[in-house]
DRENDO-1510 file (C-alpha; in Angstrom, 1 decimal, always signed):
<recs>
REC; n; res; u; v; w
REC; 1; UNK; +140.4; -73.7; -51.5 .
REC; 2; UNK; +142.0; -77.0; -50.9 .
REC; 3; UNK; +141.3; -79.7; -53.4 .
REC; 4; UNK; +143.2; -82.6; -51.8 .
REC; 5; UNK; +144.7; -83.4; -48.4 .
REC; 6; UNK; +147.2; -86.1; -47.8 .
REC; 7; UNK; +149.6; -87.6; -45.2 .
REC; 8; UNK; +152.2; -90.3; -44.5 .
REC; 9; UNK; +151.4; -93.5; -42.7 .
REC; 10; UNK; +152.6; -92.2; -39.3 .
REC; 11; UNK; +150.7; -88.9; -39.7 .
REC; 12; UNK; +153.8; -86.7; -39.2 .
REC; 13; UNK; +153.9; -85.3; -42.7 .
REC; 14; UNK; +150.7; -83.6; -43.9 .
REC; 15; UNK; +150.1; -81.6; -47.1 .
REC; 16; UNK; +147.5; -80.1; -49.3 .
REC; 17; UNK; +147.2; -79.8; -53.0 .
REC; 18; UNK; +145.4; -77.0; -54.7 .
REC; 19; UNK; +144.5; -77.5; -58.3 .
REC; 20; UNK; +143.8; -80.3; -60.7 .
REC; 21; UNK; +145.8; -83.3; -61.8 .
REC; 22; UNK; +146.7; -83.6; -65.5 .
REC; 23; UNK; +147.3; -87.4; -65.5 .
REC; 24; UNK; +147.1; -90.5; -63.3 .
REC; 25; UNK; +149.6; -93.2; -64.4 .
REC; 26; UNK; +150.2; -96.7; -63.2 .
REC; 27; UNK; +153.9; -97.1; -63.9 .
REC; 28; UNK; +155.3; -100.6; -64.3 .
REC; 29; UNK; +159.0; -99.6; -64.8 .
REC; 30; UNK; +161.6; -101.5; -62.8 .
REC; 31; UNK; +162.4; -98.4; -60.8 .
REC; 32; UNK; +158.8; -98.0; -59.6 .
REC; 33; UNK; +158.6; -101.7; -58.9 .
REC; 34; UNK; +161.7; -101.5; -56.7 .
REC; 35; UNK; +160.8; -98.3; -54.8 .
REC; 36; UNK; +157.2; -99.4; -54.1 .
REC; 37; UNK; +157.9; -103.1; -53.5 .
REC; 38; UNK; +154.9; -103.8; -55.7 .
REC; 39; UNK; +153.8; -104.3; -59.3 .
REC; 40; UNK; +153.6; -100.6; -60.1 .
REC; 41; UNK; +153.5; -97.1; -58.8 .
REC; 42; UNK; +150.2; -95.1; -58.9 .
REC; 43; UNK; +151.1; -91.5; -59.4 .
REC; 44; UNK; +149.1; -88.3; -60.1 .
REC; 45; UNK; +150.8; -85.5; -62.1 .
REC; 46; UNK; +150.2; -81.8; -62.4 .
REC; 47; UNK; +152.0; -78.9; -64.0 .
REC; 48; UNK; +149.7; -76.3; -62.4 .
REC; 49; UNK; +148.6; -77.6; -58.9 .
REC; 50; UNK; +150.3; -76.1; -55.8 .
REC; 51; UNK; +151.7; -78.3; -53.0 .
REC; 52; UNK; +151.7; -76.9; -49.5 .
REC; 53; UNK; +153.2; -78.8; -46.5 .
REC; 54; UNK; +150.9; -78.4; -43.5 .
REC; 55; UNK; +153.2; -80.3; -41.0 .
REC; 56; UNK; +156.3; -82.4; -41.0 .
REC; 57; UNK; +158.1; -81.0; -44.0 .
REC; 58; UNK; +161.3; -81.5; -42.1 .
REC; 59; UNK; +160.7; -85.2; -42.0 .
REC; 60; UNK; +160.4; -85.4; -45.8 .
REC; 61; UNK; +163.5; -86.5; -47.7 .
REC; 62; UNK; +164.0; -87.1; -51.4 .
REC; 63; UNK; +166.1; -89.8; -53.3 .
REC; 64; UNK; +167.0; -89.4; -56.9 .
REC; 65; UNK; +168.4; -92.5; -58.6 .
REC; 66; UNK; +171.8; -91.4; -60.0 .
REC; 67; UNK; +171.9; -91.2; -63.8 .
REC; 68; UNK; +168.1; -91.2; -64.1 .
REC; 69; UNK; +165.1; -89.0; -63.8 .
REC; 70; UNK; +163.6; -91.4; -61.2 .
REC; 71; UNK; +162.9; -89.5; -58.0 .
REC; 72; UNK; +161.0; -90.4; -54.8 .
REC; 73; UNK; +160.1; -88.4; -51.7 .
REC; 74; UNK; +159.2; -90.1; -48.5 .
REC; 75; UNK; +158.8; -89.7; -44.8 .
REC; 76; UNK; +162.0; -90.3; -42.9 .
REC; 77; UNK; +160.0; -91.7; -39.9 .
REC; 78; UNK; +157.7; -94.3; -41.6 .
REC; 79; UNK; +159.0; -94.5; -45.2 .
REC; 80; UNK; +155.7; -93.6; -46.8 .
REC; 81; UNK; +155.8; -92.2; -50.3 .
REC; 82; UNK; +155.0; -88.5; -50.5 .
REC; 83; UNK; +154.7; -85.8; -53.2 .
REC; 84; UNK; +157.7; -84.4; -55.0 .
REC; 85; UNK; +158.4; -81.7; -57.5 .
REC; 86; UNK; +160.4; -82.6; -60.6 .
REC; 87; UNK; +162.4; -80.0; -62.6 .
REC; 88; UNK; +160.6; -77.3; -60.6 .
REC; 89; UNK; +157.4; -77.7; -62.6 .
REC; 90; UNK; +155.9; -81.2; -62.4 .
REC; 91; UNK; +154.2; -82.1; -59.2 .
REC; 92; UNK; +154.1; -85.9; -58.6 .
REC; 93; UNK; +151.7; -87.2; -55.9 .
REC; 94; UNK; +151.6; -90.9; -55.0 .
REC; 95; UNK; +147.9; -91.7; -55.1 .
REC; 96; UNK; +148.0; -93.8; -52.0 .
REC; 97; UNK; +149.2; -90.9; -49.8 .
REC; 98; UNK; +146.0; -88.9; -50.4 .
REC; 99; UNK; +143.4; -88.8; -47.7 .
REC; 100; UNK; +140.9; -87.2; -50.0 .
REC; 101; UNK; +139.1; -89.4; -52.5 .
REC; 102; UNK; +140.2; -89.1; -56.1 .
REC; 103; UNK; +137.4; -89.0; -58.7 .
REC; 104; UNK; +139.8; -89.4; -61.5 .
REC; 105; UNK; +140.4; -92.9; -62.9 .
REC; 106; UNK; +143.9; -93.9; -64.1 .
REC; 107; UNK; +144.8; -92.4; -67.4 .
REC; 108; UNK; +147.0; -95.3; -68.5 .
REC; 109; UNK; +149.4; -98.1; -67.6 .
REC; 110; UNK; +152.9; -97.1; -68.7 .
REC; 111; UNK; +156.2; -99.0; -69.2 .
REC; 112; UNK; +154.2; -102.2; -69.5 .
REC; 113; UNK; +157.2; -103.9; -71.3 .
REC; 114; UNK; +158.7; -104.0; -67.8 .
REC; 115; UNK; +155.6; -105.4; -66.1 .
REC; 116; UNK; +156.3; -108.0; -63.5 .
REC; 117; UNK; +155.5; -111.6; -64.7 .
REC; 118; UNK; +153.2; -112.2; -61.6 .
REC; 119; UNK; +151.2; -109.0; -62.5 .
REC; 120; UNK; +150.1; -110.2; -65.9 .
REC; 121; UNK; +147.0; -112.3; -64.7 .
REC; 122; UNK; +145.8; -110.6; -61.6 .
REC; 123; UNK; +142.2; -110.7; -62.8 .
REC; 124; UNK; +142.2; -114.4; -62.1 .
REC; 125; UNK; +143.2; -114.1; -58.5 .
REC; 126; UNK; +140.5; -114.5; -55.8 .
REC; 127; UNK; +139.4; -111.3; -53.9 .
REC; 128; UNK; +138.6; -110.9; -50.2 .
REC; 129; UNK; +137.2; -107.8; -48.5 .
REC; 130; UNK; +139.5; -108.4; -45.5 .
REC; 131; UNK; +142.2; -110.8; -44.5 .
REC; 132; UNK; +141.4; -114.3; -45.8 .
</recs>
């Protein structure tokens, strides 16, 4: 039974995840800020879930930042973040690439000492349901 389905932005790479996630972290480290181009990465982690590529696995590439444990998989065609496996045991799934709803709320913000200055008061910023 499939628990989660996901894909990249262009739809070329598609995958399924069978199993549960152990944690859902919003990482504010400088590496995650750089590779997402945003305030933080939102990643789900599992030591037991199984990742299966349904299509486009040949368009998935992985970058590991030399000298670190920072690793990112993405679609070669559209650049979207995609799941990766770390040290052959830890599945990391960027939350935004899932097409299936996640019922789990984030577990925690991590590496908040590296939080972007402009990310510290986002609660005060106006919200719009669409483009303003």
